[in-house]
N, C-alpha and C positions, 0 to 999 in steps of 0.2 A: 505494500500502501505509500503512495505518497506522505509523507510529510504533512504536506496542507490536510487533505481528509483530518490528521489526531489533532490537528490547529482549529479547528470549525469554531470551536466554543472560545477561543483562547483567545486575546489582544499581544499584540507581541509584535518586537521587529526584529529581522531580517537583522543581522549582525557579519555573517561569512554565509557561501557557502546558495541554496537554493533550497527555497520549501519543497519543490519538487521530486526533494530527495529519493531515493526508495529508502523505508524501513520497516524494519520486523516484530519490532513489537517496542514494548517502554515498559521503563523500567530506574527505580531511584535510585536500586544494589550494583553498585562495579559485582559483589559473587553473584550477583544471578542475571549479569550482564551475559548475552551472544552476540557474534554481528553481525553488524546492521540493523541493531537496535538503538531504538532515541534513549537517549539516556538524560534525565533532569534531576537538577542538582537541589540536593532538599535539605534547608538547616535545620537542625535536633538541637535536641537540649547539652549530646554530650561530643556532637563533632560538628563541621559541615559540610556535605554532600560537595561542594565543587574543590576542594581539597586532593578527588580522586577524578578530579576529568584528569589526566595522564592518567590513569590506569584504564579510564573507561575507555579511551582514545585507544591507547593498545591492545586493548583487548576487540577492538574494532567497532567501538560504536560508530553506528553513521548520523546522528543529531548529537548536538548537547544542545538545553535544556540551560539556561543559566538566567540570573538575577543582578548577578555581580558581572562585573568584567576576567574573564577567563580567556588565554591564552592555548588556539587549535591551532597545530599544522593545518596547511589547505589541503580541499578534500574531505572535510570534519565539518557538517553547517553548525553553526552557532545561532541559537533563540536567544533575543531576549525576554524578559518577561519579569512582570511585577509580582508576581507570589506564586512561587512553583510549584507553591501545594496545591491552588485550584488548580494546575496546566497538568500537570500529574493526572489528579482526576479525574476530567477532561478528555483529558488525550487514550485515560486510561482507559476510561467507556468506548466510547469512539473507535480505540482499535480492537476493544471485544464484540463488535458490532451494537453495542447498545445495550446488552443482555437482560440490564432489573428491569427497563421496561415493559422486557415481556416475562416479567416475572411479580408474584402479590407478595410485594416487600413489606416484613413489618415491621418497625426499629423498635426498641426496648431502653426507659433511660432512667434513670436512678438512682440514689447514693444506693441500695439494698435494692434484695429481690429480685433484677438484673434477669440473673441465668436459673431463678426455679421458676419463675414465670414465661421465658424463654422455653424452659423441659415443658411445662405443661404447653405452652400451647403450638409445641410442633408436635407432642404426642397427638393433641386436639386433629391437628392437619391430618397427622401421617396417616392416622384410622379414619377419616373421612376420603380423603385423597389417596394414599396408599403409602403415599409416602413425601418427606417433606423437608426441603434444604433448615440445617439449623446453621450459625455461625455465633461463635460465642465463647466464654472465659474458659471450659470444659473441652468442647470439642468443639470442629467443621466435620459438617457430613453435607456436600455435595450433590449427593447420590450415586455417586460413581465413585468416592474412595470418605473413608472421613479416621478421622486423626483429630490427634494433640492440640489442639491452639498455642499459640506463644503468644498470643491478647487476644486482649476481650474482643476489641475491636483492629481487623486489621488494615497496612496501609490499604488505599488507594485500586493501585498496581493489581495487587491481592487479591482482593474483594469484587473484585469485576472477575479479574480470574473465574474464583471460585462459582461467582453466576451467572460464567458462560458454560459450566465445567454440569450447573447446576440446569441450565437451562437446555444442555445439549442431550441432558438425562430420561428429561421429559417433564420435571418436574414443575408444578407449577405455583407454589409457593414459597416460600422463604422467612427466616422469623431470624432477626439477628440480635444480641444484644451491641447499644451505643455507647459506650462512655464516654465521659462530658473531655477526656481528652483529644477522643477522635471527631469530637464535632471542633473541639476548639485548636485542629492540624486539618481539619475541611477532608478525611479523608473518606466522609460520606457521602463531603460534594457530588455532585449530577446523581443523586439517586433520588430519584422515585418514589417518597416512598408511602404503599397504601394507607398504613395505618400508624402512626406514632402512637408509642404508651407509654406514662409516666406516675413511676409507683410510689416515692416518696423521695425526700432529699433534708437529707442532712447534715453538717459539718464537718468535710472530708476534705481527701484529695488538695489539702490547702498547705502549699509548702512548696521548696525548691524545685525543680522537674515538676510541677502538679502543675495547684490555681497559683495566682499571684493572691488574689482572696478569697472570699466568702462571695462579694455577688458576679466578681469573675465568673469563678463555677457556674452558679445559678443563673446567668444569661449563657455557657454555653449549653446546658442541659436544656436550656427556652430552640436553641436555633436546633432542633427536632423539629417542632412544630409550625416552624417556619417554612419546612420543607416537605410536610406530608396533605395527604387529602383529607386521614378524619385521625383527630386529636384525643387516645381515650382518656382521664385522666384522674389521680384521687382525689377527688373532694375535699379528703376531708387533712389534708394534707395544709400545712401552714400556707407554705409555696406553690398552691397550686394555681393563683390568680396572678402569682408573678409569672408563672413559667407560663401560663397560657393568653397572656398577657401581648395585646397587638399583634396576636396569630390570626390569619386568615384561615383556618382547618375549620372543617364541620368537627366542635365539638362532642363531644358525649365523659359522661363522669359513673365513675362505683364511686362505692362506700359503704357506710355503715349507718352515715345518718341519713334524715330526712330530706329529700329531694334529689337522690343519687337517683340516674336515669336506672343504676345498674349498682341495686343494694342488696348488702348479706343483710339475712335475720335465722332469728335460732341459731348463733350461734354457742356451740358446745364440744367439750376436751369427749372424744369418745376411745375407743381403741378396738380395733376387728382384727379377726387371725392374727394375736401378741403384736398388732404393730399399732403402736401411738399413733394417734392426727389429731381428727378437727371433722367433725359437721358443719353445715350451717346449710342453710335456703337461699335460694333468691327471688327477695318481692316480686309475685306476680308469675311465678313458677309456680307449678307445684313438684311435690314430692322436693326431694335433699341431695346435698353434695357429699362426701368422704373425700378426703385426702389422707396420706398415709404419711403425715407430716405434722406433727404438734406447732401447736402457736398460734396467734391472732393471727400473728401478722402474713405466717401462711396462709392464710386466709382472705387474706388485700392480695396476695397472690395466685392466689384462684381465681380469686372473683376476677381478678383483673385480663385472667387467659380464659376465662367464660363468658365474659361482657366480650372480648374483642371473638373467640368465635361467632357469637350469637349475631356482632356486629357486621358479619361476614356468611352468616346466614347456616352453619353449622347445628344440625340435630340436635339437640339436647340430649337424649341419649346416648349417643359418641359424644360428649361433655361430659354427662356421667362417670361412663365406663373408665374413661383417658383420665379422668380422674380420682379415680379411688386406685388405679398401677400406679399409678408417679414415679419415678427411685431418680432422685438428683444424686448424681456422686460428690460426698462431702455437703453436702445442706442437711444438715438432723439427720444425716443417716444416721438411724438403731442398729449395733452390732449386736449382733445375740452373743450371748453366755451367762452360761449359768452361777450362782452361790446368790439367787436374790435381785441383786443388781443392774443397774440398767447403763450403758455407756456410751455416747450420741457423738459422733464426728462431726463437726461444718467449720465450716471455712471464715466464719465467726475477727474481721483481722482490723475492728477498729469498735471504739465503742459504743456508735449506739447499737452496731448487729452483736455483738459482744453483750449486752444487756436484755437487747432482746432474748441470747437467748438461754439467757441464767435465769430469767423471766420466768421462762415459758416454763423450763426444765424445774424450777422451784415447787412449780405445780405435780409432778410425779415424784420427791424427796421424800422416802421414807427416817431416813437418817442424816445423812450427808451429800449436800450439792459439792463437790470436788472440779476445782477446773482448774487445763491444762490452757499457760497459751506463751507464744512472746511475738515479738515484733518487726516486721521486716527492714533492716537499713534503709540510705539514703530515702529516709520519706519525715514526716516533718515528726520529731522529737513530742510534738504536745499533743498526738497522738500514743506513745506510750504512756506518763502521767495520767491521761483518762481514761486508758485499760486497765495499767492498775489498781489508779480509784477505783474505778467501776468494779476488779475483779476482788478487789477487799471489802469491800460496798455490801457484794450481792452475794459471795461465794463462802463455802461454812470455812474450805481448804483449798489453797489456791499453789499452784507449780508451776514455778516463773524458769521458760529456758528460751532456746533459743527459733530463728523461724524463717529468716530465709536474710541474713544479716547483709547480702553484696558486698557492699567494698568497708562497708563498716567493722569497725569490732563488736563482737558477739556481748562482752563483758562491760561495753559503754551503753549499748542498748539494755539489755538488763539493769543495770544499773539507774538508768530512768524511769522505766516499769516500776524500780524497788521505788525509787522519792515515790510516783505517785498513791501505792500497794501504802506507800508511809502514813498520808494524810489521812487514812483508815487503821480500824483496829483488829485489821482483817491478819489471819496465821495461812505461812505464804513459807514455802522451802523453794531455795532454787538448785536447781540443775543444767546448765548448761547445754551439757551432749543429750540434746531430744530425743535420741535413742532412751538413752535410759531414763531423760525424766517419765515417758512415757510408762515406761517396764516402771517402775518408781511405783506412777500417779493409779494405776490399774494392780497393785498388788497393795496400795495401802487403800483400793476400796471393799466393802462387806456386804451383806447385805441391806435394801433397804438405800442402799447411793445410789446417787445418780452420776455419771462419769462427763466429765465434757470435752473434748480432744479438739483444743480450736485453733484456727490460724488457718492451717494450711489447707483442710478438705479436701480437696481430689488432687493437686497437686502428689508429683511421684517426682521430686525430687527436693534438694537445699543447697541454693545458691550462696554459694559464697567466691569471692574475690575472681566475679565474673564469672567463676565454674559451676554447672549446672551437676552436681554426684545425687544419685543416688538415693531416695525414700520416699516410702511408702505410706502414712500415718498409720490407713487401715493391717498393712501387711505386719505392722510393729505393736501393734493392738493386738492384732491376730498370733502374732511367735511369746508375746507375753500372757494370754489366756491359752496358751498348747504348755506353756513351760511351766502354766504353774497349774495339768493334770498329771503333768511327769515328774511332778514332787510329790 
């Protein structure tokens, strides 16, 4: 294809060469670049793609798209644009034949609940349509292949390639998580969302490499609803009005208060087939719904998925069956164990989600509530203080350990958590080695206890100094339980 076709939605200036240059594809990563591709220079938090122009040229790039002055040998077309992120999205969409326009794409944003809601809605649509695409924190499923995700929302060139695969395999719908970072960095630019869903908003992701302020964080969430046909929002959330302010989408609400278009009623805890969960009704609908996930906040997630499905014309029986069998890896995942205790694995990695999880599990406790968690490195230190304080107030016993320290020293992160913990009278133990800490927490538990292993959920690695080492909390819990039987 000619470069000019890819630039149809981009304002540009030709610095060198011609827009009639033939290109094979588009990328912003020289590691993925093939001979004949157009290379788009993206400025990130840690590095600047303009630095890799020589490598791109050496690997055979046919064109370079940049926002700064660069030097390229003759024969390589150079295009100057004001916003390379927008250019990457627009060029990628064109290169893949605008695949999102041929799919029913539903995007989900919010501080918490994105993953669970996405899995619920994907399961509903798959039950109705035979299959449904998924792009999110845990995994990506294009219908052609299914694999673990590296980002909640991938870069725009990858995103369009996934949509192209979905279209090629005959899928008609795709559900995706849309992070505030993705919206800020225009990864979802040029995606015509059929529907956007807002779950809730809390103060998180504020700090270096994330968002400069709570105001910016809220604004980025708002951006999704400027590019969707229908906006489905949690009207119970205090930020609902701000998120949907000055948006032109058709607005539909869900919640538990009077006035919501889709209102949950008769909410109660329930256990079926040994699985703790919640049951609820929807005003105006006969019968009830059950989800094998505990917590009132999971009722909100299920209500969002159900409301979206009904707005899309899905049958009620399909929704009911899909919700009753949903399982989301690492999201309030109950681990079977003996001894009269209960162990849950959850991704709670900020004070808001940890508080919700602990508050939910308190209702199942007959003896003690034990929580184990750490905090990720290269993130806001405030999150660590808040999580320490939350655990100290709400749990009977806390085990503080390492999470993904990334480029930071684990002991420094733990010290911040302990500082928050000391603002309370909570009892805690520090065990930096996560494997040992999980074994300790399992061994400490007894009849009537509930144990929450929090922070990493579905992740199967621990990131230390840029290297991801194999580590799966679920496997470590099961090993600890097997070890008890052997003793």
